[in-house]
C-alpha positions, 0 to 999 in steps of 0.5 A: 198537169198544171191545169189539174193542180189548179182545179184541185186547189180551186175544188178544196177552197170550200170543203177545207174551211167548211170542215175546219169551221165544223170542227171548231163548233163541235169542239166549242160544244164539247167543251161547253157540255163536258159535264153532260157529255161525260165520257164520250169522245170528241169524234163520237159527239161529232158523229152524234151531232151530225147524224142524231137518227143514226147515233140513236141506233148505236150503244152509248148514245147520250141524249144531249138535249133532254134537259132543254125540255125541263128548262122550258117547263121551269121557265113557264112555271116561273112566268105564271 
């Protein structure tokens, strides 16, 4: 019983902090793009960021990065 407890605690030392870091990054992204995200929930946004190909198949998909192409075009026009 003692060995199993040590193995359990040792095996959780990597996934738990990694999950916390991922949740913090998604939350900071959620706050940064709050106007663009609109009514999407935090969990749906996290799902959409982790698996964008699968999220495109569901209704309610919002393309968060479509405006980046417009910024690139504007930057090129300003350089000319």
